[in-house]
NULOLUM-918804 format. One record per atom (N, C-alpha, C): residue number from 1; atom name; x, y, z. Coordinates in pm, whole numbers, plus 50000, padded with zeros to 5 digits. Layout:
<pts>
[pt NUM; 'CA'; [X; Y; Z]] ...
</pts>
This chain:
<pts>
[pt 1; 'N'; [51227; 56235; 76600]] [pt 1; 'CA'; [51135; 56257; 76620]] [pt 1; 'C'; [51059; 56413; 76536]] [pt 2; 'N'; [50895; 56317; 76560]] [pt 2; 'CA'; [50798; 56448; 76490]] [pt 2; 'C'; [50744; 56570; 76487]] [pt 3; 'N'; [50745; 56682; 76472]] [pt 3; 'CA'; [50715; 56808; 76439]] [pt 3; 'C'; [50594; 56834; 76526]] [pt 4; 'N'; [50581; 56897; 76616]] [pt 4; 'CA'; [50413; 56862; 76680]] [pt 4; 'C'; [50356; 56940; 76573]] [pt 5; 'N'; [50413; 57012; 76466]] [pt 5; 'CA'; [50287; 57089; 76360]] [pt 5; 'C'; [50271; 56914; 76304]] [pt 6; 'N'; [50375; 56897; 76237]] [pt 6; 'CA'; [50324; 56725; 76132]] [pt 6; 'C'; [50239; 56661; 76236]] [pt 7; 'N'; [50261; 56635; 76347]] [pt 7; 'CA'; [50217; 56503; 76464]] [pt 7; 'C'; [50087; 56547; 76455]] [pt 8; 'N'; [50054; 56712; 76498]] [pt 8; 'CA'; [49905; 56775; 76453]] [pt 8; 'C'; [49813; 56730; 76379]] [pt 9; 'N'; [49912; 56734; 76184]] [pt 9; 'CA'; [49872; 56700; 76127]] [pt 9; 'C'; [49794; 56621; 76106]] [pt 10; 'N'; [49888; 56476; 76058]] [pt 10; 'CA'; [49841; 56333; 76016]] [pt 10; 'C'; [49702; 56321; 76116]] [pt 11; 'N'; [49764; 56365; 76298]] [pt 11; 'CA'; [49556; 56321; 76306]] [pt 11; 'C'; [49474; 56342; 76237]] [pt 12; 'N'; [49468; 56522; 76272]] [pt 12; 'CA'; [49329; 56530; 76120]] [pt 12; 'C'; [49358; 56505; 75988]] [pt 13; 'N'; [49447; 56419; 75990]] [pt 13; 'CA'; [49391; 56337; 75806]] [pt 13; 'C'; [49376; 56212; 75900]] [pt 14; 'N'; [49402; 56182; 75953]] [pt 14; 'CA'; [49311; 56031; 76017]] [pt 14; 'C'; [49187; 56018; 76035]] [pt 15; 'N'; [49147; 56215; 76159]] [pt 15; 'CA'; [49007; 56179; 76193]] [pt 15; 'C'; [48905; 56181; 76085]] [pt 16; 'N'; [48949; 56354; 75964]] [pt 16; 'CA'; [48897; 56361; 75833]] [pt 16; 'C'; [48827; 56243; 75776]] [pt 17; 'N'; [49014; 56090; 75773]] [pt 17; 'CA'; [48873; 56031; 75724]] [pt 17; 'C'; [48822; 55932; 75699]] [pt 18; 'N'; [48818; 55931; 75911]] [pt 18; 'CA'; [48748; 55847; 75964]] [pt 18; 'C'; [48592; 55913; 75990]] [pt 19; 'N'; [48571; 56024; 76055]] [pt 19; 'CA'; [48450; 56065; 76036]] [pt 19; 'C'; [48346; 56128; 75841]] [pt 20; 'N'; [48485; 56096; 75816]] [pt 20; 'CA'; [48374; 56168; 75634]] [pt 20; 'C'; [48286; 56029; 75617]] [pt 21; 'N'; [48345; 55933; 75661]] [pt 21; 'CA'; [48210; 55813; 75498]] [pt 21; 'C'; [48115; 55800; 75638]] [pt 22; 'N'; [48127; 55827; 75763]] [pt 22; 'CA'; [48017; 55876; 75852]] [pt 22; 'C'; [47921; 55948; 75885]] [pt 23; 'N'; [47953; 56067; 75805]] [pt 23; 'CA'; [47878; 56199; 75770]] [pt 23; 'C'; [47820; 56170; 75575]] [pt 24; 'N'; [47701; 56176; 75595]] [pt 24; 'CA'; [47647; 56127; 75524]] [pt 24; 'C'; [47529; 56255; 75401]] [pt 25; 'N'; [47584; 56291; 75310]] [pt 25; 'CA'; [47433; 56411; 75273]] [pt 25; 'C'; [47314; 56338; 75204]] [pt 26; 'N'; [47195; 56371; 75216]] [pt 26; 'CA'; [47134; 56391; 75127]] [pt 26; 'C'; [47042; 56500; 75068]] [pt 27; 'N'; [46917; 56414; 75023]] [pt 27; 'CA'; [46870; 56610; 74886]] [pt 27; 'C'; [46788; 56644; 74968]] [pt 28; 'N'; [46805; 56614; 75106]] [pt 28; 'CA'; [46678; 56710; 75206]] [pt 28; 'C'; [46811; 56748; 75346]] [pt 29; 'N'; [46884; 56604; 75352]] [pt 29; 'CA'; [47002; 56711; 75450]] [pt 29; 'C'; [47153; 56703; 75408]] [pt 30; 'N'; [47155; 56854; 75362]] [pt 30; 'CA'; [47380; 56875; 75324]] [pt 30; 'C'; [47415; 56874; 75472]] [pt 31; 'N'; [47528; 56859; 75385]] [pt 31; 'CA'; [47672; 56842; 75474]] [pt 31; 'C'; [47723; 56993; 75510]] [pt 32; 'N'; [47773; 56993; 75637]] [pt 32; 'CA'; [47766; 57175; 75612]] [pt 32; 'C'; [47901; 57124; 75686]] [pt 33; 'N'; [48042; 57172; 75605]] [pt 33; 'CA'; [48169; 57130; 75585]] [pt 33; 'C'; [48282; 57285; 75727]] [pt 34; 'N'; [48332; 57288; 75774]] [pt 34; 'CA'; [48413; 57335; 75877]] [pt 34; 'C'; [48481; 57368; 75807]] [pt 35; 'N'; [48628; 57461; 75840]] [pt 35; 'CA'; [48712; 57469; 75854]] [pt 35; 'C'; [48803; 57571; 75910]] [pt 36; 'N'; [48877; 57553; 76010]] [pt 36; 'CA'; [48943; 57702; 76129]] [pt 36; 'C'; [49102; 57679; 76034]] [pt 37; 'N'; [49109; 57791; 76049]] [pt 37; 'CA'; [49276; 57823; 75987]] [pt 37; 'C'; [49322; 57909; 76101]] [pt 38; 'N'; [49480; 57938; 76099]] [pt 38; 'CA'; [49504; 58055; 76144]] [pt 38; 'C'; [49400; 58149; 76233]] [pt 39; 'N'; [49396; 58180; 76134]] [pt 39; 'CA'; [49324; 58326; 76131]] [pt 39; 'C'; [49219; 58353; 76074]] [pt 40; 'N'; [49100; 58195; 76044]] [pt 40; 'CA'; [48902; 58243; 76012]] [pt 40; 'C'; [48904; 58142; 76042]] [pt 41; 'N'; [48762; 58150; 76008]] [pt 41; 'CA'; [48699; 58026; 75989]] [pt 41; 'C'; [48635; 58018; 75856]] [pt 42; 'N'; [48567; 57888; 75799]] [pt 42; 'CA'; [48539; 57903; 75651]] [pt 42; 'C'; [48426; 57777; 75730]] [pt 43; 'N'; [48278; 57795; 75686]] [pt 43; 'CA'; [48174; 57666; 75733]] [pt 43; 'C'; [48095; 57708; 75538]] [pt 44; 'N'; [48092; 57604; 75461]] [pt 44; 'CA'; [48079; 57476; 75341]] [pt 44; 'C'; [47916; 57428; 75386]] [pt 45; 'N'; [47792; 57481; 75321]] [pt 45; 'CA'; [47685; 57408; 75291]] [pt 45; 'C'; [47702; 57334; 75149]] [pt 46; 'N'; [47709; 57164; 75150]] [pt 46; 'CA'; [47698; 57124; 75037]] [pt 46; 'C'; [47599; 56972; 75015]] [pt 47; 'N'; [47557; 56954; 74910]] [pt 47; 'CA'; [47526; 56866; 74865]] [pt 47; 'C'; [47568; 56763; 74880]] [pt 48; 'N'; [47449; 56628; 74812]] [pt 48; 'CA'; [47476; 56560; 74816]] [pt 48; 'C'; [47512; 56527; 74708]] [pt 49; 'N'; [47556; 56554; 74517]] [pt 49; 'CA'; [47651; 56612; 74441]] [pt 49; 'C'; [47849; 56607; 74493]] [pt 50; 'N'; [47800; 56724; 74623]] [pt 50; 'CA'; [47925; 56784; 74617]] [pt 50; 'C'; [47895; 56924; 74599]] [pt 51; 'N'; [47804; 56971; 74542]] [pt 51; 'CA'; [47748; 57116; 74477]] [pt 51; 'C'; [47789; 57190; 74596]] [pt 52; 'N'; [47783; 57401; 74603]] [pt 52; 'CA'; [47814; 57390; 74687]] [pt 52; 'C'; [47630; 57459; 74705]] [pt 53; 'N'; [47627; 57406; 74822]] [pt 53; 'CA'; [47500; 57532; 74838]] [pt 53; 'C'; [47488; 57706; 74888]] [pt 54; 'N'; [47535; 57697; 75023]] [pt 54; 'CA'; [47572; 57822; 75038]] [pt 54; 'C'; [47712; 57802; 75115]] [pt 55; 'N'; [47824; 57942; 75108]] [pt 55; 'CA'; [47891; 57946; 75165]] [pt 55; 'C'; [47992; 58039; 75255]] [pt 56; 'N'; [47984; 58064; 75441]] [pt 56; 'CA'; [47966; 58185; 75519]] [pt 56; 'C'; [48186; 58177; 75545]] [pt 57; 'N'; [48177; 58298; 75611]] [pt 57; 'CA'; [48324; 58287; 75641]] [pt 57; 'C'; [48363; 58413; 75761]] [pt 58; 'N'; [48458; 58395; 75838]] [pt 58; 'CA'; [48437; 58509; 75876]] [pt 58; 'C'; [48559; 58641; 75831]] [pt 59; 'N'; [48540; 58655; 75738]] [pt 59; 'CA'; [48602; 58709; 75607]] [pt 59; 'C'; [48526; 58779; 75521]] [pt 60; 'N'; [48417; 58716; 75468]] [pt 60; 'CA'; [48316; 58715; 75366]] [pt 60; 'C'; [48198; 58879; 75416]] [pt 61; 'N'; [48198; 58895; 75278]] [pt 61; 'CA'; [48123; 59010; 75236]] [pt 61; 'C'; [48009; 59054; 75395]] [pt 62; 'N'; [47910; 59013; 75406]] [pt 62; 'CA'; [47795; 59080; 75462]] [pt 62; 'C'; [47839; 59033; 75602]] [pt 63; 'N'; [47954; 59024; 75659]] [pt 63; 'CA'; [47980; 59004; 75840]] [pt 63; 'C'; [48123; 59051; 75806]] [pt 64; 'N'; [48192; 59130; 75699]] [pt 64; 'CA'; [48256; 59202; 75672]] [pt 64; 'C'; [48248; 59356; 75767]] [pt 65; 'N'; [48143; 59373; 75824]] [pt 65; 'CA'; [48167; 59527; 75861]] [pt 65; 'C'; [48176; 59509; 76078]] [pt 66; 'N'; [48182; 59370; 76047]] [pt 66; 'CA'; [48157; 59323; 76160]] [pt 66; 'C'; [48316; 59283; 76281]] [pt 67; 'N'; [48387; 59328; 76169]] [pt 67; 'CA'; [48541; 59315; 76205]] [pt 67; 'C'; [48536; 59106; 76298]] [pt 68; 'N'; [48550; 59046; 76275]] [pt 68; 'CA'; [48548; 58935; 76299]] [pt 68; 'C'; [48681; 58865; 76288]] [pt 69; 'N'; [48741; 58779; 76417]] [pt 69; 'CA'; [48785; 58764; 76403]] [pt 69; 'C'; [48809; 58598; 76433]] [pt 70; 'N'; [48936; 58491; 76477]] [pt 70; 'CA'; [48966; 58390; 76467]] [pt 70; 'C'; [48930; 58376; 76580]] [pt 71; 'N'; [48807; 58364; 76659]] [pt 71; 'CA'; [48769; 58373; 76798]] [pt 71; 'C'; [48659; 58344; 76820]] [pt 72; 'N'; [48587; 58265; 76959]] [pt 72; 'CA'; [48524; 58186; 77019]] [pt 72; 'C'; [48304; 58248; 76950]] [pt 73; 'N'; [48361; 58453; 77000]] [pt 73; 'CA'; [48284; 58515; 77043]] [pt 73; 'C'; [48221; 58492; 76827]] [pt 74; 'N'; [48298; 58522; 76744]] [pt 74; 'CA'; [48324; 58513; 76571]] [pt 74; 'C'; [48284; 58441; 76541]] [pt 75; 'N'; [48283; 58338; 76581]] [pt 75; 'CA'; [48246; 58225; 76570]] [pt 75; 'C'; [48031; 58185; 76588]] [pt 76; 'N'; [48083; 58209; 76722]] [pt 76; 'CA'; [47883; 58254; 76776]] [pt 76; 'C'; [47821; 58375; 76660]] [pt 77; 'N'; [47865; 58448; 76633]] [pt 77; 'CA'; [47789; 58536; 76536]] [pt 77; 'C'; [47856; 58440; 76360]] [pt 78; 'N'; [47903; 58432; 76327]] [pt 78; 'CA'; [47923; 58334; 76211]] [pt 78; 'C'; [47763; 58229; 76282]] [pt 79; 'N'; [47777; 58109; 76309]] [pt 79; 'CA'; [47648; 58074; 76347]] [pt 79; 'C'; [47519; 58093; 76385]] [pt 80; 'N'; [47513; 58230; 76354]] [pt 80; 'CA'; [47373; 58261; 76403]] [pt 80; 'C'; [47336; 58333; 76250]] [pt 81; 'N'; [47458; 58403; 76201]] [pt 81; 'CA'; [47452; 58452; 76080]] [pt 81; 'C'; [47349; 58365; 75996]] [pt 82; 'N'; [47496; 58225; 75974]] [pt 82; 'CA'; [47449; 58092; 75891]] [pt 82; 'C'; [47305; 58089; 75933]] [pt 83; 'N'; [47257; 58034; 76070]] [pt 83; 'CA'; [47072; 57990; 76082]] [pt 83; 'C'; [47072; 58035; 76010]] [pt 84; 'N'; [47029; 58175; 76010]] [pt 84; 'CA'; [46914; 58249; 75956]] [pt 84; 'C'; [46905; 58235; 75838]] [pt 85; 'N'; [47089; 58185; 75750]] [pt 85; 'CA'; [47111; 58193; 75584]] [pt 85; 'C'; [47002; 58092; 75527]] [pt 86; 'N'; [46968; 58009; 75613]] [pt 86; 'CA'; [47005; 57858; 75601]] [pt 86; 'C'; [46824; 57841; 75618]] [pt 87; 'N'; [46771; 57938; 75756]] [pt 87; 'CA'; [46633; 57928; 75711]] [pt 87; 'C'; [46600; 58009; 75578]] [pt 88; 'N'; [46568; 58111; 75571]] [pt 88; 'CA'; [46646; 58209; 75419]] [pt 88; 'C'; [46570; 58085; 75297]] [pt 89; 'N'; [46655; 57947; 75297]] [pt 89; 'CA'; [46724; 57906; 75255]] [pt 89; 'C'; [46565; 57714; 75229]] [pt 90; 'N'; [46493; 57707; 75374]] [pt 90; 'CA'; [46417; 57631; 75414]] [pt 90; 'C'; [46508; 57572; 75495]] [pt 91; 'N'; [46631; 57542; 75468]] [pt 91; 'CA'; [46697; 57386; 75489]] [pt 91; 'C'; [46677; 57464; 75719]] [pt 92; 'N'; [46659; 57274; 75723]] [pt 92; 'CA'; [46680; 57264; 75927]] [pt 92; 'C'; [46678; 57157; 75962]] [pt 93; 'N'; [46767; 57102; 75900]] [pt 93; 'CA'; [46871; 56961; 75872]] [pt 93; 'C'; [46909; 56996; 75803]] [pt 94; 'N'; [47086; 56936; 75871]] [pt 94; 'CA'; [47232; 56919; 75808]] [pt 94; 'C'; [47290; 56829; 75922]] [pt 95; 'N'; [47434; 56783; 75807]] [pt 95; 'CA'; [47476; 56650; 75874]] [pt 95; 'C'; [47588; 56741; 75942]] [pt 96; 'N'; [47690; 56811; 76034]] [pt 96; 'CA'; [47820; 56887; 76081]] [pt 96; 'C'; [47867; 56785; 76062]] [pt 97; 'N'; [47980; 56826; 75943]] [pt 97; 'CA'; [48098; 56765; 75937]] [pt 97; 'C'; [48212; 56890; 75960]] [pt 98; 'N'; [48299; 56805; 76131]] [pt 98; 'CA'; [48431; 56931; 76151]] [pt 98; 'C'; [48472; 56933; 76090]] [pt 99; 'N'; [48543; 56833; 76025]] [pt 99; 'CA'; [48650; 56833; 75879]] [pt 99; 'C'; [48761; 56808; 75961]] [pt 100; 'N'; [48734; 56675; 76070]] [pt 100; 'CA'; [48927; 56685; 76198]] [pt 100; 'C'; [48922; 56693; 76314]] [pt 101; 'N'; [48827; 56830; 76240]] [pt 101; 'CA'; [48870; 56963; 76435]] [pt 101; 'C'; [48806; 56866; 76518]] [pt 102; 'N'; [48879; 56924; 76623]] [pt 102; 'CA'; [48800; 56871; 76724]] [pt 102; 'C'; [48713; 56977; 76796]] [pt 103; 'N'; [48539; 56844; 76818]] [pt 103; 'CA'; [48518; 56982; 76883]] [pt 103; 'C'; [48459; 56987; 76992]] [pt 104; 'N'; [48504; 57131; 76986]] [pt 104; 'CA'; [48570; 57215; 77128]] [pt 104; 'C'; [48665; 57350; 77073]] [pt 105; 'N'; [48603; 57391; 77150]] [pt 105; 'CA'; [48639; 57566; 77106]] [pt 105; 'C'; [48510; 57683; 77042]] [pt 106; 'N'; [48596; 57683; 76896]] [pt 106; 'CA'; [48546; 57778; 76795]] [pt 106; 'C'; [48446; 57695; 76658]] [pt 107; 'N'; [48474; 57517; 76666]] [pt 107; 'CA'; [48417; 57443; 76600]] [pt 107; 'C'; [48283; 57440; 76679]] [pt 108; 'N'; [48265; 57411; 76821]] [pt 108; 'CA'; [48136; 57371; 76920]] [pt 108; 'C'; [48099; 57491; 76880]] [pt 109; 'N'; [48141; 57616; 76977]] [pt 109; 'CA'; [48046; 57788; 76961]] [pt 109; 'C'; [47964; 57728; 76824]] [pt 110; 'N'; [48016; 57742; 76699]] [pt 110; 'CA'; [47940; 57725; 76613]] [pt 110; 'C'; [47811; 57665; 76531]] [pt 111; 'N'; [47886; 57537; 76623]] [pt 111; 'CA'; [47730; 57442; 76607]] [pt 111; 'C'; [47652; 57512; 76688]] [pt 112; 'N'; [47688; 57559; 76821]] [pt 112; 'CA'; [47545; 57555; 76877]] [pt 112; 'C'; [47469; 57687; 76897]] [pt 113; 'N'; [47558; 57782; 76832]] [pt 113; 'CA'; [47445; 57909; 76757]] [pt 113; 'C'; [47387; 57885; 76651]] [pt 114; 'N'; [47423; 57762; 76581]] [pt 114; 'CA'; [47317; 57670; 76482]] [pt 114; 'C'; [47224; 57648; 76576]] [pt 115; 'N'; [47246; 57530; 76637]] [pt 115; 'CA'; [47100; 57464; 76705]] [pt 115; 'C'; [47042; 57597; 76737]] [pt 116; 'N'; [47091; 57667; 76901]] [pt 116; 'CA'; [47034; 57833; 76900]] [pt 116; 'C'; [46925; 57857; 76790]] [pt 117; 'N'; [46988; 57852; 76660]] [pt 117; 'CA'; [46940; 57911; 76566]] [pt 117; 'C'; [46795; 57877; 76488]] [pt 118; 'N'; [46783; 57710; 76565]] [pt 118; 'CA'; [46695; 57657; 76548]] [pt 118; 'C'; [46725; 57533; 76383]] [pt 119; 'N'; [46808; 57539; 76387]] [pt 119; 'CA'; [46919; 57432; 76275]] [pt 119; 'C'; [46926; 57257; 76388]] [pt 120; 'N'; [46823; 57156; 76331]] [pt 120; 'CA'; [46856; 57068; 76397]] [pt 120; 'C'; [46961; 56945; 76314]] [pt 121; 'N'; [47053; 56864; 76395]] [pt 121; 'CA'; [47179; 56799; 76329]] [pt 121; 'C'; [47214; 56657; 76340]] 
</pts>
């Protein structure tokens, strides 16, 4: 019998491989890579060459005073902050790469906050 955590990891790996080829970054539309751990939430903006343009996490220096944890409210705050940061960089369109995670909960809250900030997917 397969352990439930191993089963989830296998499912996520398969989903990650499937979605990675459908999410294609270009020079005018970089890829937003989202990762979720048990404690924190991370997001990186990667261009087509694999270069990281910007990154933000729930433990980054800019958001440290808000004491963010790994919940939906923190994801909303982080999404709004990232949206403002992308506006400063004059990026309005991105490809959202959920990295094999289900589009539910924290991942969805981050994406909705980015949409409210004016970023298009």
